[in-house]
Each structure stands twice: as structure tokens, then as C-alpha cells.
C-alpha positions in Angstrom: -9.5 19.5 19.1 -12.6 17.8 17.9 -13.7 14.8 19.8 -15.6 11.9 18.0 -17.6 9.5 20.0 -16.2 6.4 18.1 -12.6 7.6 18.7 -13.3 8.3 22.3 -14.9 4.7 22.8 -11.9 3.1 21.1 -9.5 5.0 23.3 -11.4 4.1 26.5 -11.4 0.4 25.4 -7.7 0.5 25.1 -7.2 2.1 28.5 -9.7 -0.4 30.2 -9.5 -3.8 28.5 -11.3 -5.3 31.6 -14.5 -3.9 30.0 -14.4 -6.3 27.3 -13.2 -9.2 29.5 -16.4 -8.8 31.6 -18.7 -8.0 28.7 -19.5 -4.4 29.9 -20.8 -2.3 27.1 -20.0 1.4 26.8 -21.7 4.3 25.0 -21.1 8.0 24.9 -23.2 11.1 24.0 -22.2 14.7 24.2 -24.3 16.9 26.5 -24.4 20.4 25.0 -25.8 21.8 28.3 -22.9 20.5 30.4 -20.3 20.5 27.6 -19.3 17.1 28.7 -19.3 13.6 27.3 -21.9 11.3 29.1 -20.4 7.9 29.4 -22.8 4.9 30.0 -21.6 1.5 31.2 -23.9 -1.5 31.0 -23.8 -5.0 32.1 -26.8 -7.4 32.4 -29.4 -4.8 33.2 -27.2 -2.8 35.5 -26.2 0.7 34.3 -24.0 3.5 35.5 -23.5 6.8 33.9 -20.8 9.3 34.5 -19.3 12.1 32.4 -16.0 13.4 31.2 -15.3 17.0 30.6 -14.5 18.0 27.0 -11.0 19.0 28.0 -10.3 15.6 29.7 -11.8 13.8 26.6 -9.3 15.6 24.4 -6.4 14.6 26.8 -7.7 11.1 26.6 -7.5 11.1 22.8 -3.9 12.4 23.1 -2.9 9.5 25.1 -3.3 10.7 28.6 -5.1 8.3 30.8 -8.6 9.4 31.9 -8.3 9.2 35.7 -11.9 10.3 36.4 -13.4 7.9 34.1 -11.1 5.1 35.4 -12.4 5.6 38.9 -16.0 4.9 37.7 -15.0 2.1 35.5 -13.2 0.3 38.4 -16.1 0.8 40.6 -18.6 -0.5 38.1 -16.5 -3.5 37.5 -16.0 -4.0 41.4 -19.7 -3.7 42.1 -21.2 -5.5 39.0 -18.7 -7.9 37.8 -16.1 -9.0 40.3 -17.4 -11.8 42.5 -20.8 -11.8 40.8 -22.0 -14.8 38.8 -23.2 -12.4 36.0 -19.7 -11.4 35.4 -17.8 -14.6 35.8 -16.3 -15.6 32.4 
């Protein structure tokens, strides 16, 4: 299965609607050396990068939740959004 960056971002956004709620931006690039998608989360100058293996990215696009990525998304939101003035909406 071929994975497209835009499709992956759309799927992630559907799985994690809190990203939009808190104004967190997300981008993806494919790292050929690692054979993995690098996912970058940003909010008001704070940034966190993680990766998702190609096989896991394919599963995400098939509707299987991305557990590994979800842990990083939840951590980013907890650290940079919840309880902080920068993320209060």
C-alpha cells in the first residue's frame, strides 16, 4: 500500500481531534533511511518529533488507530496544552 502524506495527516486529525482544539499543527515527512514517517507536532514555538513505521502508517490509513503516535500526541497535549495559558481556548 502506498502512503500519502496528506492522507496520513487527514487520518491522524480524525483520530486526534484535540490537535485542532488546541491549535497544534502537524506535519509529516518520509525518512528513507529509517523507512518511517517523521511526524512533527508544533504549538507556540514548542515542537516534538516522533516517527511511525511504514507498516503502522498503512494500518492507520486502513482505519486501525495509531497507538504509538497516540501516546506521543497525548504527551504533547498534556505537556504543552493542558493547563498552560498558551493552549487555553
